[in-house]
N, C-alpha and C positions, 0 to 999 in steps of 0.2 A: 321670193322675187329674184334673188341673186341667180338661182338656177335658170330662171326664164331668160335672163339677159346674158347668161354664160360667164359669170364671174363668181369668185369665192365670196361667201357670206361676209367675211371680215372686211373685204374690200368694198362690198356693196354698202355695208353699215356706215362707211365714211360719207356716203352721199345722203344719208337720212337725217342728218342734223337739221333741225328746224321743220321737219316733215311730221305732220300729225296724221297717223293712220286711223281709220275708223273701223269700229267693230260692226257686226252685222246689223244690230239695231240702229246705230247711227247712220249706216249706209241706207237702210230702208227709209229713214226720216229724210235724208238728203234727196232721195229719188221720188218723194211725194211731189205731185204736180201742184206747186204753189207759186204765187207771183213774187214772193220775197227772196232775199239774198241767201236764206238758209235752205233753199231748194236749188238743185242743179238746173232745173228748168227756169226758175225765176232769175237766177244769176246769169244764165246764158241769154235769156231774153233781154236782161238789162244790158249786157255787153253788145248784143245785136242792135238794140236801139241806139247805143252810143256809136257803133260803127256806121250805121246809116246816117245818123245826125251829123257826124263829122266826115262823111263822104269816104269812109274806108271802102265801102261798097254801096251800090245804089238801091238795092231792094233787100227787104228783110229775108233772112234765111228761114228754112223750115227746120226749126230747132229739134223737134221730135224725130226727124229723119236721121239725125246723127247722135242721139243719146240712146244708148242701148244697155239698159240694166240687164245683168246676167240672171236675175231672179225676177219673175213677174210678181210685183207687189201691188199693181194697180187693179182696182176692182171695176174694170171697164165693162 
């Protein structure tokens, strides 16, 4: 990740405190299309509902249009 942002790994490591990185299996679980907060879709829908309810914006967003898993795990 440090290479991607163009800094040395030891400097990048300073920014990771408190960050929990997921392995492949946990990433697959997070990207399952479920309504709960343990799914990126459910969590994002929850945030979208909050933003509409409190007038951050007026209409609901098309959540699936901006969540792009790098691996196709869905059985569509």
